[in-house]
Backbone as a printed PyTorch tensor [residue, N CA C, xyz], in Angstrom:
tensor([[[ 23.8880,   9.2010,  29.4400],
         [ 23.8730,   9.8200,  28.3300],
         [ 23.0650,   9.8810,  27.2410]],

        [[ 22.3940,  11.1250,  27.2270],
         [ 21.2140,  11.7740,  26.3400],
         [ 21.5110,  12.2560,  24.9270]],

        [[ 21.4750,  11.0400,  24.1190],
         [ 21.9750,  11.6680,  22.2150],
         [ 20.1240,  12.2420,  21.8970]],

        [[ 20.5690,  13.1940,  21.0590],
         [ 19.5810,  13.5870,  20.3580],
         [ 19.8010,  13.9980,  18.8060]],

        [[ 19.0970,  13.5200,  18.0180],
         [ 19.6120,  13.9520,  16.4860],
         [ 18.6480,  14.4350,  16.1790]],

        [[ 19.4340,  14.7730,  14.8540],
         [ 18.2390,  16.1240,  14.0840],
         [ 16.9950,  15.7090,  13.5020]],

        [[ 16.4790,  16.6710,  13.4150],
         [ 15.1280,  15.8440,  12.4990],
         [ 15.3520,  15.3960,  10.7790]],

        [[ 15.6050,  14.4690,  10.4470],
         [ 15.0600,  14.0810,   9.0690],
         [ 14.1290,  14.3620,   8.4920]],

        [[ 14.1950,  15.6860,   6.7930],
         [ 13.4530,  15.6470,   5.8900],
         [ 13.1390,  14.4430,   4.7800]],

        [[ 13.8050,  13.5070,   5.2560],
         [ 13.5940,  12.3630,   3.8550],
         [ 12.2820,  11.3310,   4.3520]],

        [[ 11.9140,  11.0080,   4.9910],
         [ 11.2090,   9.7760,   5.4030],
         [ 11.0770,   9.4440,   4.2730]],

        [[ 10.9540,   7.8670,   4.1970],
         [ 11.2260,   6.8120,   3.5980],
         [  9.4370,   6.8130,   2.5520]],

        [[  9.0750,   8.0070,   2.6300],
         [  7.3490,   7.7390,   1.7520],
         [  7.5290,   6.8720,   0.2440]],

        [[  8.9450,   7.4050,  -0.4750],
         [  8.5020,   7.0690,  -1.5900],
         [  8.7260,   5.2860,  -1.7650]],

        [[  9.1600,   5.0910,  -1.2660],
         [  9.6730,   3.7070,  -1.0790],
         [  8.4550,   2.5220,  -0.7370]],

        [[  7.9710,   3.2270,  -0.0100],
         [  6.1410,   2.5190,   0.6910],
         [  5.3390,   2.5820,  -0.7690]],

        [[  5.3820,   4.2930,  -1.3580],
         [  4.4650,   4.1550,  -2.5440],
         [  4.5580,   3.8640,  -4.0440]],

        [[  5.9290,   3.4490,  -3.8240],
         [  6.8420,   2.4380,  -5.2920],
         [  5.9220,   0.8740,  -4.9710]],

        [[  5.9660,   0.5410,  -3.5550],
         [  6.3470,  -0.6830,  -3.4100],
         [  4.7690,  -1.4810,  -4.1270]],

        [[  4.4060,  -0.5430,  -3.4420],
         [  2.2880,  -0.7650,  -3.3050],
         [  2.0890,  -0.0820,  -4.1910]],

        [[  2.6030,   0.7090,  -4.9430],
         [  2.0860,   0.9100,  -6.2440],
         [  2.3080,  -0.2560,  -7.7240]],

        [[  3.5410,  -0.3480,  -7.3250],
         [  4.2720,  -1.5390,  -8.3890],
         [  3.4990,  -2.7920,  -8.3320]],

        [[  2.6880,  -3.4800,  -6.5690],
         [  2.6720,  -4.3460,  -6.8490],
         [  0.6000,  -4.9610,  -7.6110]],

        [[  0.5200,  -3.3110,  -7.3990],
         [ -1.1560,  -2.9740,  -7.7240],
         [ -0.7530,  -3.0910,  -9.3000]],

        [[ -0.1340,  -2.5890, -10.0260],
         [  0.1810,  -2.7270, -11.1650],
         [  0.7410,  -4.5450, -11.6100]],

        [[  0.6860,  -4.4910, -11.5740],
         [  1.0850,  -6.0200, -11.2110],
         [ -0.1560,  -7.4750, -10.9830]],

        [[ -0.7800,  -6.9170,  -9.8380],
         [ -1.7550,  -7.9620,  -9.9810],
         [ -3.3960,  -6.8030, -10.4720]],

        [[ -3.0560,  -6.0390, -10.4540],
         [ -4.4840,  -5.3650, -11.2240],
         [ -5.1330,  -6.0400, -12.6370]],

        [[ -3.5940,  -5.5520, -13.6960],
         [ -4.5640,  -6.1200, -15.1300],
         [ -4.8650,  -7.4770, -15.3560]],

        [[ -4.1000,  -8.2650, -13.9450],
         [ -4.7140,  -9.9240, -15.0420],
         [ -6.5310,  -9.8270, -14.1160]],

        [[ -6.5850,  -9.2710, -12.9280],
         [ -7.9210,  -9.1050, -12.2740],
         [ -9.1350,  -8.5050, -13.5550]],

        [[ -8.8300,  -7.5990, -14.0100],
         [ -9.4100,  -6.2430, -14.8070],
         [ -9.4350,  -6.9350, -15.9860]],

        [[ -8.3620,  -7.7060, -16.6200],
         [ -8.4850,  -7.9430, -18.3140],
         [ -8.5420,  -9.4890, -18.4570]],

        [[ -8.1360,  -9.9860, -17.2480],
         [ -7.6400, -11.4370, -17.6450],
         [ -6.2000, -12.0590, -18.1420]],

        [[ -5.3220, -10.8770, -18.2340],
         [ -4.4050, -11.1510, -18.9800],
         [ -2.9570, -11.0630, -17.1930]],

        [[ -2.2820, -11.5520, -17.6540],
         [ -1.6290, -12.6260, -17.9580],
         [ -2.8160, -14.1950, -16.8350]],

        [[ -3.5350, -14.6270, -17.8650],
         [ -4.8270, -15.7040, -17.2680],
         [ -3.9700, -16.7740, -16.0740]],

        [[ -4.9390, -17.0670, -15.3690],
         [ -4.1220, -17.2630, -14.1140],
         [ -4.0640, -18.7980, -14.2430]],

        [[ -2.5290, -19.3620, -13.7670],
         [ -2.0190, -20.4560, -13.7280],
         [ -1.4740, -20.9180, -12.3550]],

        [[ -0.3010, -21.7610, -12.2430],
         [  0.1740, -22.1520, -10.9280],
         [  0.9710, -21.2050, -11.4610]],

        [[  1.9420, -21.2400, -12.3670],
         [  3.1500, -20.6200, -12.6660],
         [  2.5070, -18.8830, -12.4180]],

        [[  1.6360, -18.6920, -13.0920],
         [  1.3840, -17.1700, -12.5370],
         [  0.9950, -16.7890, -11.6250]],

        [[  0.6890, -17.5610, -10.8210],
         [ -0.0270, -17.4270,  -9.6540],
         [  1.4920, -17.4730,  -8.4730]],

        [[  2.8670, -17.9500,  -8.7040],
         [  3.6700, -17.9800,  -7.9310],
         [  4.7430, -16.4680,  -8.1410]],

        [[  4.1610, -16.5360,  -9.7390],
         [  4.9610, -15.3270,  -9.6380],
         [  4.2680, -13.8040,  -8.9530]],

        [[  2.9530, -13.9750,  -9.1060],
         [  2.3450, -13.1300,  -8.4740],
         [  2.7010, -12.8480,  -6.8940]],

        [[  2.2480, -14.3610,  -6.1700],
         [  3.1500, -14.4840,  -4.8170],
         [  4.6460, -13.5440,  -4.4630]],

        [[  5.4910, -14.1980,  -5.3900],
         [  6.9640, -13.3710,  -5.1920],
         [  6.9140, -11.8520,  -5.6920]],

        [[  6.0630, -11.4760,  -6.3370],
         [  6.3130,  -9.9520,  -5.8110],
         [  5.4110,  -9.2280,  -5.2190]],

        [[  4.2750, -10.4560,  -4.8830],
         [  3.4840,  -9.2190,  -3.4080],
         [  4.1890,  -9.3760,  -2.5320]],

        [[  5.1720, -10.6050,  -2.0880],
         [  6.0410, -10.5820,  -1.2340],
         [  7.1850,  -9.4620,  -0.9550]],

        [[  7.4520,  -9.8340,  -2.0250],
         [  8.9370,  -8.6180,  -1.7920],
         [  9.1020,  -7.5400,  -2.8400]],

        [[  8.1050,  -7.1560,  -3.1790],
         [  8.2420,  -5.9220,  -3.9610],
         [  7.1470,  -4.9380,  -3.0680]],

        [[  6.0150,  -5.3660,  -2.8230],
         [  4.6910,  -5.1010,  -2.6870],
         [  4.7350,  -4.6950,  -0.8410]],

        [[  5.1130,  -6.3040,  -0.5630],
         [  4.7990,  -6.4340,   0.7560],
         [  6.6080,  -5.7100,   1.6340]],

        [[  7.3120,  -5.8460,   1.0670],
         [  8.7290,  -5.8960,   1.7440],
         [  9.2370,  -4.3220,   1.4140]],

        [[  9.1950,  -3.5830,   0.2080],
         [  9.2350,  -2.7110,   0.4900],
         [  8.2180,  -1.7090,   1.5460]],

        [[  7.4970,  -1.6140,   1.2180],
         [  5.6290,  -0.9740,   2.8370],
         [  6.0780,  -1.4210,   3.5620]],

        [[  6.5350,  -2.7480,   4.1350],
         [  7.1160,  -3.5180,   5.4510],
         [  8.4040,  -2.7610,   5.8400]],

        [[  9.5560,  -2.1390,   5.5700],
         [ 10.5340,  -1.0420,   5.5650],
         [ 10.2420,   0.2130,   5.7790]],

        [[  9.5640,   0.4930,   4.8350],
         [  9.0620,   1.7240,   4.6670],
         [  8.4400,   2.3550,   6.5980]],

        [[  7.8730,   1.2760,   6.8280],
         [  6.6180,   1.5230,   7.9720],
         [  7.8520,   1.5720,   9.2320]],

        [[  8.5570,   0.3640,   9.1710],
         [  9.3190,   0.0240,  10.0200],
         [ 10.4150,   1.4680,  10.7240]],

        [[ 10.5060,   1.5660,   9.4960],
         [ 11.8900,   2.8330,   9.6760],
         [ 11.1920,   4.2710,  10.0980]],

        [[ 10.2460,   4.3110,   9.7320],
         [  9.1420,   5.4480,  10.3960],
         [  8.8830,   4.8040,  11.1830]],

        [[  8.0160,   4.2230,  12.0510],
         [  7.8120,   3.8620,  13.0400],
         [  9.5570,   4.0880,  14.1540]],

        [[ 10.6400,   3.2560,  13.7100],
         [ 11.2100,   4.2400,  14.6630],
         [ 12.1460,   5.0880,  14.6920]],

        [[ 11.8510,   6.0730,  13.5510],
         [ 12.5100,   7.0550,  13.5240],
         [ 11.1290,   8.0500,  14.0420]],

        [[ 10.5330,   7.5830,  14.5920],
         [  9.4840,   8.1470,  15.5480],
         [  9.6580,   8.1770,  16.4560]],

        [[  9.7550,   6.6920,  17.2330],
         [  9.6300,   6.3380,  18.7680],
         [ 10.5990,   6.6140,  18.9850]],

        [[ 11.6830,   5.6010,  18.3710],
         [ 13.3350,   5.8840,  18.8180],
         [ 14.6720,   6.9160,  18.8060]],

        [[ 14.4800,   7.2760,  17.5660],
         [ 15.1580,   8.0690,  17.3840],
         [ 14.4620,   9.7710,  17.4080]],

        [[ 13.7060,   9.9140,  16.7340],
         [ 12.5430,  10.5740,  17.1010],
         [ 12.9460,  12.1460,  15.9310]],

        [[ 13.6040,  11.1410,  14.9700],
         [ 13.7630,  11.6430,  13.2160],
         [ 12.5880,  12.8360,  12.3640]],

        [[ 11.7900,  12.0790,  12.6950],
         [ 10.7850,  12.0450,  12.3450],
         [  9.7890,  12.5790,  13.3660]],

        [[  9.1900,  13.8170,  13.1070],
         [  8.4810,  14.4110,  13.5750],
         [  6.4850,  14.8980,  13.6040]],

        [[  6.2970,  14.8890,  12.5290],
         [  5.0060,  15.4540,  11.9520],
         [  3.5450,  13.8300,  12.4200]],

        [[  3.3490,  14.0870,  12.9200],
         [  2.7360,  13.3200,  13.5410],
         [  1.3310,  12.4170,  12.6910]],

        [[  0.8980,  12.8950,  11.2190],
         [  0.4320,  11.8910,  10.5580],
         [  1.4290,  10.9600,  10.3740]],

        [[  3.3010,  11.0940,  10.5240],
         [  4.0000,   9.9440,   9.8100],
         [  3.4840,   8.4670,  11.0440]],

        [[  2.9260,   8.9630,  11.6950],
         [  2.6930,   7.9260,  12.8790],
         [  1.5910,   6.8020,  12.3570]],

        [[  0.3820,   7.8520,  11.4370],
         [ -0.4740,   6.6450,  10.4290],
         [  0.3990,   6.3340,   8.9000]],

        [[  1.0880,   7.3840,   8.5420],
         [  1.9010,   6.2950,   7.5970],
         [  2.5480,   5.0520,   8.1160]],

        [[  3.0720,   5.2970,   9.1930],
         [  3.7250,   4.0670,   9.3370],
         [  3.2470,   3.1640,   9.6660]],

        [[  1.5670,   3.2530,  10.5140],
         [  1.0710,   2.2520,  10.1600],
         [  0.2440,   1.6380,   9.3820]],

        [[  0.0350,   2.5200,   8.2750],
         [ -0.2760,   1.9110,   7.6430],
         [  0.9630,   0.8060,   6.3770]],

        [[  2.0090,   1.1010,   6.1870],
         [  3.2980,   1.0160,   5.3900],
         [  3.4980,  -0.6020,   6.0360]],

        [[  3.2030,  -0.2820,   7.1530],
         [  3.6280,  -1.4270,   8.2020],
         [  3.0070,  -2.8460,   8.2260]],

        [[  1.3540,  -2.5730,   8.0250],
         [  0.4560,  -3.5990,   8.1650],
         [  0.5270,  -4.0330,   6.8010]],

        [[  0.3830,  -2.7920,   5.6760],
         [ -0.2020,  -3.3490,   4.1810],
         [  1.2540,  -3.8270,   3.4120]],

        [[  2.3430,  -4.1980,   4.1380],
         [  3.2950,  -4.4610,   4.1120],
         [  3.2340,  -5.9030,   5.0360]],

        [[  3.0720,  -6.5510,   5.7950],
         [  2.2700,  -7.4550,   6.0450],
         [  1.2890,  -8.2710,   5.5950]],

        [[  0.3670,  -7.8170,   5.2700],
         [ -0.6060,  -8.2550,   4.9940],
         [ -0.0630,  -8.4110,   3.4170]],

        [[  0.9280,  -7.8150,   2.9420],
         [  1.0730,  -8.3550,   1.2650],
         [  1.7560,  -9.6480,   1.7740]],

        [[  2.7630,  -9.7640,   2.4340],
         [  3.2970, -11.0100,   2.5530],
         [  2.7140, -12.2170,   2.7660]],

        [[  1.3730, -11.6870,   3.5160],
         [  0.2330, -13.0990,   3.4760],
         [ -0.1680, -13.0410,   2.3580]],

        [[ -0.4840, -12.2480,   1.5620],
         [ -1.8340, -12.7090,   0.2300],
         [ -0.4070, -13.1130,  -0.7530]],

        [[  1.0890, -11.9740,  -1.0790],
         [  1.7180, -13.3990,  -1.6840],
         [  1.9670, -14.6200,  -1.5070]],

        [[  1.9900, -14.9320,   0.1290],
         [  2.0740, -16.3830,   0.1620],
         [  1.2560, -17.4560,  -0.4170]],

        [[ -0.1660, -16.7590,   0.2260],
         [ -1.4530, -17.5200,   0.1290],
         [ -1.0290, -17.5390,  -1.5340]],

        [[ -1.0640, -16.5180,  -2.2060],
         [ -1.1320, -16.6380,  -4.2150],
         [  0.1500, -17.6550,  -4.2160]],

        [[  1.0960, -17.4990,  -3.6660],
         [  2.3570, -18.1590,  -4.1550],
         [  1.7730, -19.9730,  -3.7260]],

        [[  1.5670, -20.4940,  -2.8440],
         [  0.8540, -21.6610,  -2.3810],
         [ -0.2870, -21.9580,  -2.6390]],

        [[ -1.2030, -20.8290,  -3.1650],
         [ -2.7060, -21.6560,  -3.8340],
         [ -3.6260, -21.8970,  -2.6870]],

        [[ -3.1760, -21.0100,  -2.0340],
         [ -3.6940, -20.8930,  -0.5470],
         [ -5.7120, -20.8200,  -0.5600]],

        [[ -6.2400, -21.3510,   0.2540],
         [ -7.6200, -20.9690,  -0.0260],
         [ -8.1170, -19.0960,  -0.2440]],

        [[ -8.4490, -18.6420,  -0.6350],
         [ -9.0010, -16.8440,  -0.8390],
         [-10.5500, -16.6060,  -0.1000]],

        [[-10.7280, -17.4790,   0.2710],
         [-11.9440, -17.1690,   0.5280],
         [-12.1670, -16.7140,   2.3850]],

        [[-10.2640, -16.3610,   2.9480],
         [-10.6150, -16.3400,   4.2150],
         [ -9.8000, -14.7900,   4.3950]],

        [[ -9.7910, -14.3420,   2.7110],
         [ -9.8860, -12.6750,   2.3810],
         [-10.8160, -11.9110,   3.4930]],

        [[-12.3560, -12.2790,   3.4640],
         [-13.3760, -11.3430,   3.5490],
         [-12.7760, -10.6980,   4.9700]],

        [[-12.2300, -11.4670,   5.5750],
         [-12.7840, -10.4240,   7.6370],
         [-11.0820, -10.0130,   7.0560]],

        [[ -9.7860, -10.1350,   6.3230],
         [ -9.5730,  -8.9350,   6.2330],
         [ -9.4920,  -8.1870,   5.4490]],

        [[-10.6370,  -8.3240,   5.2090],
         [-10.7120,  -6.6640,   4.0230],
         [-11.2430,  -5.9190,   5.0870]],

        [[-12.0690,  -6.7280,   6.0280],
         [-12.8780,  -5.5200,   6.9950],
         [-11.9330,  -5.3840,   7.4910]],

        [[-11.1070,  -5.8880,   8.3350],
         [-10.0200,  -4.7960,   8.8040],
         [ -8.9500,  -4.0250,   8.5160]],

        [[ -9.2130,  -4.4210,   7.1730],
         [ -8.6380,  -3.3820,   6.0820],
         [ -8.9720,  -2.1970,   5.3210]],

        [[ -9.9750,  -2.1280,   5.1330],
         [-11.3010,  -0.9970,   5.4060],
         [-11.2450,  -0.3080,   6.5420]],

        [[-10.6970,  -0.8270,   7.5020],
         [-10.5580,   0.0900,   8.8770],
         [ -9.9070,   0.9180,   8.9210]],

        [[ -8.7790,   0.1580,   8.5740],
         [ -7.3370,   0.7230,   8.4410],
         [ -7.0040,   2.1350,   7.5840]],

        [[ -8.0360,   1.2570,   6.1710],
         [ -8.2520,   2.4360,   4.9950],
         [ -8.8640,   4.0650,   5.5720]],

        [[-10.1860,   3.6070,   6.0020],
         [-11.0180,   4.8460,   6.6670],
         [-10.3110,   6.0510,   7.7300]],

        [[ -9.2710,   5.3230,   8.6920],
         [ -8.4600,   6.1770,   8.9930],
         [ -7.4730,   6.6270,   8.5880]],

        [[ -6.6610,   6.2650,   7.6710],
         [ -5.8060,   7.1780,   6.7000],
         [ -6.9820,   8.1840,   6.1800]],

        [[ -8.1900,   7.7260,   5.7660],
         [ -8.2980,   8.9810,   4.7590],
         [ -9.3830,  10.2570,   5.8050]],

        [[ -8.8580,   9.3750,   6.7070],
         [ -9.7990,  10.3310,   8.4230],
         [ -8.1760,  11.5200,   8.5040]],

        [[ -7.3000,  11.1700,   8.8010],
         [ -5.8470,  11.7120,   9.0590],
         [ -5.2290,  12.7040,   8.1790]],

        [[ -4.9920,  12.1060,   6.3540],
         [ -5.2160,  12.9760,   5.4810],
         [ -5.4890,  13.8260,   4.8230]],

        [[ -7.3580,  13.6820,   4.8400],
         [ -8.0700,  14.8030,   4.7470],
         [ -7.8690,  15.6950,   5.7770]],

        [[ -8.0460,  15.3770,   6.7900],
         [ -8.3150,  16.4170,   8.3140],
         [ -6.6560,  17.1370,   7.8570]],

        [[ -5.9240,  16.6210,   7.7960],
         [ -4.5960,  17.5910,   7.7690],
         [ -4.5320,  18.3500,   6.3160]],

        [[ -5.2710,  18.3570,   5.1470],
         [ -5.7410,  19.0150,   4.3540],
         [ -4.2870,  18.3280,   3.0710]],

        [[ -4.0020,  16.9950,   3.0720],
         [ -2.9730,  16.0780,   2.3540],
         [ -3.6270,  15.1040,   1.3440]],

        [[ -4.0260,  15.8400,   0.5290],
         [ -5.2780,  15.0470,  -0.3060],
         [ -4.6690,  14.4650,  -1.6080]],

        [[ -3.3480,  14.1480,  -2.0550],
         [ -3.4760,  13.4660,  -2.6560],
         [ -2.6370,  11.6320,  -1.9800]],

        [[ -2.8910,  11.8890,  -0.3160],
         [ -2.3600,  11.0680,   0.0530],
         [ -3.8250,  10.3160,   0.8020]],

        [[ -4.2020,  11.1210,   1.0820],
         [ -6.0520,  10.6800,   0.9390],
         [ -6.6220,  10.1530,  -0.0230]],

        [[ -6.7670,  10.6080,  -0.7740],
         [ -6.8230,   9.8330,  -2.6150],
         [ -6.3690,   8.8230,  -2.2930]],

        [[ -4.8890,   8.5360,  -2.0590],
         [ -4.5550,   6.8490,  -1.1580],
         [ -5.2830,   6.1050,  -1.0120]],

        [[ -6.0150,   6.6580,   0.2230],
         [ -7.1300,   5.7520,   1.6230],
         [ -8.0730,   5.3940,   0.4090]],

        [[ -8.1690,   6.5460,  -0.0530],
         [-10.0670,   6.2720,  -0.6890],
         [ -9.4490,   4.6230,  -1.8620]],

        [[ -8.5290,   5.2230,  -2.5670],
         [ -8.4770,   4.4410,  -3.6340],
         [ -8.4650,   2.3480,  -2.4880]],

        [[ -7.0780,   2.4210,  -1.8650],
         [ -7.1920,   1.5260,  -0.5170],
         [ -8.7110,   0.9490,   0.1560]],

        [[ -9.0180,   2.3430,   0.1840],
         [-10.9960,   1.1480,   1.2640],
         [-11.7070,   0.6490,  -0.4920]],

        [[-11.5370,   1.0330,  -1.3150],
         [-12.1810,   0.3070,  -2.9770],
         [-11.4700,  -0.6560,  -3.1910]],

        [[-10.4910,  -0.4570,  -3.1070],
         [ -9.5720,  -2.3110,  -3.1170],
         [-10.3420,  -3.1080,  -2.4390]],

        [[-10.4350,  -3.2000,  -0.8530],
         [-10.3610,  -3.8990,  -0.0540],
         [-11.8620,  -3.9070,  -0.0200]],

        [[-12.9320,  -3.0380,  -0.2650],
         [-14.1950,  -3.1710,  -0.3740],
         [-14.7470,  -4.1080,  -1.4050]],

        [[-13.7440,  -4.1810,  -2.7300],
         [-13.7800,  -5.5140,  -3.9920],
         [-13.5730,  -6.5170,  -3.6830]],

        [[-11.9070,  -6.5420,  -2.9280],
         [-11.4630,  -7.6150,  -2.3980],
         [-12.5720,  -8.1370,  -1.1890]],

        [[-13.0140,  -8.2400,  -0.6490],
         [-13.9080,  -8.6460,   0.4660],
         [-15.3510,  -9.4650,  -1.0420]],

        [[-15.2570,  -8.9410,  -1.2530],
         [-17.2320,  -9.4650,  -2.4650],
         [-16.0340, -10.2140,  -3.2770]],

        [[-14.9290, -10.6340,  -3.6520],
         [-14.2010, -11.1270,  -4.9350],
         [-14.1640, -12.9250,  -3.6680]],

        [[-13.8390, -12.5730,  -2.4040],
         [-13.2740, -13.3520,  -1.3400],
         [-14.7570, -14.3550,  -0.5700]],

        [[-15.7870, -13.6730,  -1.5770],
         [-17.2810, -14.6670,  -1.0220],
         [-17.3450, -14.8540,  -2.1240]],

        [[-17.0130, -14.8370,  -3.2580],
         [-17.1520, -15.7860,  -4.4010],
         [-18.3930, -14.5940,  -5.0010]],

        [[-18.4580, -13.1020,  -5.0520],
         [-19.6510, -12.2930,  -6.1200],
         [-18.4530, -11.8830,  -7.5610]],

        [[-19.2420, -12.7200,  -9.2070],
         [-18.2610, -13.2790,  -9.9280],
         [-18.2100, -10.9230, -10.4760]],

        [[-18.6380, -10.2420, -10.4140],
         [-18.4090,  -9.4230, -10.8180],
         [-16.8380,  -8.2330, -10.4710]],

        [[-16.9820,  -9.2090,  -8.9890],
         [-16.5790,  -8.3440,  -8.3420],
         [-14.4720,  -8.3720,  -9.0910]],

        [[-14.3490,  -9.6670,  -9.1250],
         [-12.8350,  -9.5720,  -9.6200],
         [-12.3120,  -8.4920, -10.5480]],

        [[-12.8990,  -7.9870, -11.2500],
         [-12.6850,  -7.1560, -12.2550],
         [-12.6510,  -5.3380, -11.7430]],

        [[-13.8560,  -5.1750, -10.8250],
         [-13.3340,  -4.3390, -10.2210],
         [-12.7350,  -3.8270,  -9.4000]],

        [[-12.3480,  -5.4120,  -8.9810],
         [-10.8920,  -5.4070,  -8.2040],
         [ -9.2560,  -5.2010,  -8.7320]],

        [[ -9.5900,  -5.4560,  -9.9930],
         [ -8.3960,  -5.2330, -10.6430],
         [ -8.9760,  -3.5230, -11.1180]],

        [[ -9.5160,  -2.8590, -12.1330],
         [ -9.7020,  -1.9870, -11.8380],
         [ -9.2580,  -1.0010, -10.7680]],

        [[ -9.5160,  -1.4040,  -9.4380],
         [ -9.3830,   0.4040,  -8.7110],
         [ -8.0850,  -0.4880,  -8.2810]],

        [[ -7.6950,  -1.6210,  -8.3710],
         [ -6.1740,  -1.8330,  -7.8830],
         [ -4.9800,  -1.5220,  -9.3530]],

        [[ -5.5160,  -0.9440, -10.2710],
         [ -4.7140,  -0.3930, -11.2620],
         [ -4.8090,   1.3870, -10.9760]],

        [[ -6.1110,   1.6230, -10.9290],
         [ -6.2290,   2.7790, -10.9880],
         [ -5.1690,   3.6270,  -9.7440]],

        [[ -5.3320,   3.2070,  -8.7030],
         [ -4.1830,   2.9150,  -7.4210],
         [ -2.9370,   3.3110,  -7.4230]],

        [[ -2.6010,   1.9190,  -8.5450],
         [ -0.8770,   1.9770,  -8.4650],
         [ -0.5540,   2.8720,  -9.6450]],

        [[ -1.1270,   3.1980, -10.8550],
         [ -0.9150,   4.6960, -11.8640],
         [ -0.7690,   5.9720, -10.4880]],

        [[ -1.8610,   6.3530,  -9.9270],
         [ -2.1400,   7.4850,  -8.4360],
         [ -0.6230,   7.1540,  -7.7440]],

        [[ -0.5410,   5.9060,  -7.3300],
         [  0.9170,   5.3250,  -6.3040],
         [  1.8360,   5.9230,  -7.1630]],

        [[  2.4340,   5.6830,  -8.0280],
         [  4.0300,   6.1080,  -9.3150],
         [  3.4700,   7.5050,  -9.3230]],

        [[  2.1770,   8.3280,  -9.7390],
         [  2.6920,   9.7230,  -9.4880],
         [  3.2310,   9.9270,  -8.2610]],

        [[  2.7970,   9.6480,  -6.9780],
         [  3.0880,  10.2800,  -5.9510],
         [  4.6020,   9.6560,  -5.4630]],

        [[  5.1220,   8.5780,  -6.1510],
         [  6.4680,   8.6440,  -6.0110],
         [  7.5410,   9.1380,  -6.4420]],

        [[  6.8870,   9.6010,  -8.0440],
         [  7.0710,  10.3570,  -9.0120],
         [  7.6760,  11.9760,  -8.1900]],

        [[  6.2930,  12.8080,  -7.4650],
         [  6.3670,  13.3790,  -6.8510],
         [  7.1230,  13.9820,  -5.2170]],

        [[  7.1780,  12.6280,  -5.2910],
         [  7.6530,  12.6780,  -3.7710],
         [  9.3480,  13.3590,  -3.9300]],

        [[  9.5090,  11.9650,  -5.1890],
         [ 10.8940,  12.4920,  -4.9780],
         [ 11.3950,  14.0890,  -5.7900]],

        [[ 10.9580,  14.1960,  -6.2060],
         [ 11.0110,  15.4820,  -7.1360],
         [ 10.6640,  16.3700,  -6.2490]],

        [[ 10.2130,  16.3240,  -5.7010],
         [  9.9540,  17.1640,  -4.2690],
         [ 11.1830,  17.2030,  -3.2260]],

        [[ 11.3170,  16.0950,  -2.8000],
         [ 12.3270,  16.2300,  -1.6880],
         [ 14.1080,  16.3960,  -2.1660]],

        [[ 14.0190,  16.0990,  -3.2290],
         [ 15.7940,  15.8740,  -4.2570],
         [ 15.4450,  16.8300,  -4.7070]],

        [[ 14.9960,  17.7960,  -5.7420],
         [ 14.6170,  18.9030,  -6.1930],
         [ 14.5300,  19.7300,  -5.8760]],

        [[ 13.2150,  20.4210,  -5.0180],
         [ 12.9830,  21.1940,  -3.9640],
         [ 11.0860,  21.3510,  -4.7520]],

        [[ 11.0810,  20.4730,  -5.6310],
         [  9.6480,  20.9650,  -6.5850],
         [  8.2780,  21.1220,  -5.1480]],

        [[  7.0260,  21.6250,  -6.0570],
         [  5.9270,  21.0200,  -5.2600],
         [  5.3480,  20.8460,  -5.9520]],

        [[  5.2340,  18.9270,  -6.3570],
         [  3.7290,  18.5570,  -7.4540],
         [  3.4240,  17.8940,  -6.3720]],

        [[  3.2560,  17.5400,  -5.1340],
         [  2.2270,  17.1910,  -4.1250],
         [  1.2520,  18.1690,  -3.4510]],

        [[  1.7430,  19.4620,  -3.6480],
         [  0.6680,  20.7950,  -3.1150],
         [ -0.4980,  20.5400,  -4.1240]]])
């Protein structure tokens, strides 16, 4: 018996955008302005937010997209493959950085991670600018910049922390706009993303 599902016009991208954007708006100000000052309690709180908000929301969105693309074929837009990859790997990444911050683990290992995530960000830029979805392409520009500066933070370059905070905060604000735009586009028929 072959079961066919109808295509869905409601991919969970707002969930992924919101999770990542919230994570950046929580982590970015501390790096940019030094508020709140780093402490054991602040690091634990950042870890929890990183794991449960940025990590879980993106991971869930990515898994839903992958399952919808591959098993149920309810999402048929080829670019959703890149979206599913990005949300899934960035979600797992936030699980790791959240846990490391929560536990006070050595951040220097982020140098290698940042190289891998610059690659994923470059792939995202390539895909979304090629298909003409410049709002999402800009997200990947922001992500590339985040991991560029994350590399320098990991190896101990002093100026990089503030630059990372600025890029995270700016990218977080753009993701909040995209969350709003996606929801009103899908729910009300607006065209804010185009």
